[in-house]
BAFI-129721 format. One line per field, with one value per residue (C-alpha): residue number from 1; residue in three letters; x, y, z. Coordinates in Angstrom, 3 decimals. Layout:
N
seq	NUM | ...
type	ALA | ...
xx	X | ...
yy	Y | ...
zz	Z | ...
END
This chain:
124
seq	1 | 2 | 3 | 4 | 5 | 6 | 7 | 8 | 9 | 10 | 11 | 12 | 13 | 14 | 15 | 16 | 17 | 18 | 19 | 20 | 21 | 22 | 23 | 24 | 25 | 26 | 27 | 28 | 29 | 30 | 31 | 32 | 33 | 34 | 35 | 36 | 37 | 38 | 39 | 40 | 41 | 42 | 43 | 44 | 45 | 46 | 47 | 48 | 49 | 50 | 51 | 52 | 53 | 54 | 55 | 56 | 57 | 58 | 59 | 60 | 61 | 62 | 63 | 64 | 65 | 66 | 67 | 68 | 69 | 70 | 71 | 72 | 73 | 74 | 75 | 76 | 77 | 78 | 79 | 80 | 81 | 82 | 83 | 84 | 85 | 86 | 87 | 88 | 89 | 90 | 91 | 92 | 93 | 94 | 95 | 96 | 97 | 98 | 99 | 100 | 101 | 102 | 103 | 104 | 105 | 106 | 107 | 108 | 109 | 110 | 111 | 112 | 113 | 114 | 115 | 116 | 117 | 118 | 119 | 120 | 121 | 122 | 123 | 124
type	MET | ASP | ARG | GLN | THR | ILE | THR | LEU | MET | LEU | LEU | ALA | ILE | CYS | VAL | ILE | PRO | ILE | ALA | VAL | LEU | VAL | VAL | PHE | ALA | ILE | PHE | LYS | LEU | VAL | ARG | ASN | ARG | ARG | GLN | LEU | ARG | LYS | ALA | HIS | ASN | GLU | ILE | GLU | GLU | SER | GLU | GLY | VAL | ASP | LEU | GLU | GLN | ARG | MET | ILE | PHE | TYR | GLU | ALA | TYR | GLY | GLY | GLU | GLU | ASN | ILE | LEU | GLU | ILE | LYS | LEU | GLU | MET | ASN | ARG | ILE | THR | VAL | THR | VAL | GLN | ASP | ILE | ASP | LYS | VAL | ASN | GLY | GLU | ARG | LEU | LYS | GLU | LEU | GLY | ALA | THR | GLY | VAL | LEU | LEU | VAL | GLY | ASN | LEU | VAL | LYS | ALA | SER | TYR | SER | ASP | ARG | ALA | LYS | TYR | VAL | TYR | LYS | LEU | MET | GLU | LYS
xx	38.785 | 40.400 | 43.686 | 42.555 | 40.600 | 43.601 | 46.036 | 43.601 | 43.609 | 47.184 | 47.553 | 45.096 | 46.827 | 50.057 | 48.382 | 46.236 | 48.976 | 51.023 | 47.894 | 47.374 | 51.042 | 50.980 | 47.637 | 49.280 | 52.545 | 50.522 | 48.515 | 51.720 | 53.254 | 50.387 | 50.399 | 53.862 | 53.578 | 50.842 | 52.745 | 55.831 | 53.996 | 52.226 | 55.402 | 56.851 | 54.126 | 54.143 | 58.177 | 57.741 | 54.765 | 56.835 | 59.777 | 58.187 | 59.655 | 63.434 | 64.278 | 67.544 | 65.593 | 62.601 | 65.566 | 66.926 | 63.526 | 62.856 | 66.223 | 65.650 | 62.352 | 63.949 | 63.771 | 60.863 | 59.763 | 59.325 | 56.806 | 53.206 | 51.072 | 51.778 | 49.337 | 49.282 | 47.842 | 47.964 | 51.909 | 52.734 | 53.490 | 52.222 | 54.164 | 53.113 | 56.206 | 56.794 | 59.691 | 60.139 | 63.662 | 64.619 | 63.424 | 66.393 | 64.426 | 67.738 | 68.182 | 64.512 | 65.438 | 68.469 | 66.146 | 63.926 | 61.591 | 60.924 | 59.602 | 59.665 | 57.203 | 57.858 | 54.944 | 54.163 | 54.581 | 53.708 | 56.176 | 54.897 | 57.038 | 56.258 | 57.437 | 55.951 | 55.441 | 57.373 | 54.885 | 53.092 | 56.331 | 57.752 | 54.302 | 54.386 | 57.940 | 57.163 | 53.797 | 53.932
yy	-28.133 | -26.801 | -25.252 | -21.724 | -22.018 | -23.703 | -20.825 | -17.905 | -20.057 | -20.259 | -16.643 | -15.643 | -17.770 | -15.748 | -12.324 | -12.158 | -12.437 | -9.828 | -7.513 | -8.109 | -7.224 | -4.048 | -3.113 | -3.722 | -2.095 | 0.825 | 0.841 | 0.280 | 3.309 | 5.810 | 4.818 | 5.270 | 8.683 | 9.888 | 8.664 | 10.400 | 13.725 | 13.244 | 13.000 | 15.743 | 18.102 | 17.130 | 18.047 | 21.148 | 22.264 | 21.353 | 23.285 | 26.637 | 29.579 | 29.984 | 33.745 | 33.046 | 31.014 | 33.984 | 36.477 | 34.485 | 34.160 | 37.836 | 38.651 | 36.545 | 38.452 | 41.872 | 42.353 | 42.650 | 46.284 | 44.915 | 42.282 | 43.531 | 40.287 | 36.550 | 34.053 | 29.969 | 28.548 | 24.566 | 24.006 | 27.438 | 30.646 | 34.061 | 37.177 | 40.524 | 42.924 | 46.660 | 46.241 | 42.954 | 43.981 | 43.530 | 39.776 | 37.280 | 34.195 | 32.221 | 32.371 | 31.309 | 28.126 | 27.581 | 27.695 | 25.013 | 26.554 | 24.090 | 26.824 | 30.555 | 32.953 | 36.715 | 38.425 | 42.317 | 42.679 | 39.038 | 36.292 | 32.765 | 30.095 | 26.362 | 24.685 | 21.245 | 19.713 | 22.707 | 25.399 | 25.404 | 25.711 | 28.605 | 30.274 | 30.018 | 31.286 | 34.361 | 35.262 | 38.396
zz	-31.438 | -34.621 | -34.751 | -34.726 | -31.337 | -29.913 | -31.358 | -29.841 | -26.414 | -26.356 | -27.039 | -24.468 | -21.949 | -22.603 | -23.040 | -20.156 | -17.505 | -19.213 | -19.363 | -15.561 | -14.792 | -16.544 | -14.905 | -11.566 | -12.354 | -13.377 | -10.161 | -7.915 | -9.884 | -9.215 | -5.636 | -4.892 | -6.743 | -4.639 | -1.321 | -2.366 | -3.316 | 0.285 | 2.086 | -0.017 | 0.708 | 4.595 | 4.622 | 2.813 | 5.254 | 8.339 | 6.984 | 7.111 | 5.176 | 4.635 | 4.605 | 2.553 | -0.156 | -0.260 | -0.706 | -3.620 | -5.318 | -4.898 | -6.558 | -9.536 | -10.122 | -9.737 | -5.922 | -3.561 | -4.654 | -8.122 | -7.237 | -7.326 | -7.093 | -7.069 | -8.143 | -7.701 | -10.916 | -10.459 | -10.985 | -12.395 | -10.528 | -12.158 | -10.785 | -11.710 | -11.846 | -12.222 | -14.442 | -16.540 | -17.545 | -13.950 | -14.058 | -14.558 | -16.396 | -16.492 | -12.603 | -12.268 | -14.241 | -12.248 | -9.189 | -10.620 | -12.860 | -16.032 | -18.112 | -17.952 | -19.926 | -19.915 | -21.417 | -20.548 | -16.982 | -16.221 | -15.294 | -15.669 | -14.354 | -13.937 | -10.879 | -11.093 | -7.548 | -6.140 | -7.005 | -3.492 | -1.703 | -3.973 | -3.548 | -0.040 | 0.156 | -1.895 | -0.559 | 1.360
END
């Protein structure tokens, strides 16, 4: 065997275990995230609706009478409101929204994994 072949074999012996460990780590990470998300969803479903939190979210959107329609879109909640000036975007961010977009009479707020919980909390 020549030098180049030996070098490639040594390199493969070093790289293959590292690649296997990386794939295993990614698999483990994805599996753990799914388990955590499932446990989080089960907790949210068992808790029911907290009326105090519902009122806090309603106030951030300008009051219950200001809300016309609520839609859940993946990790985002879109709320149609009567008066956009009554909506407190900063308060929505304090309540966990990672992004708030105010357009026309629509308020789009991203809540990541909490979107379903916030939707259930606010639906009438």
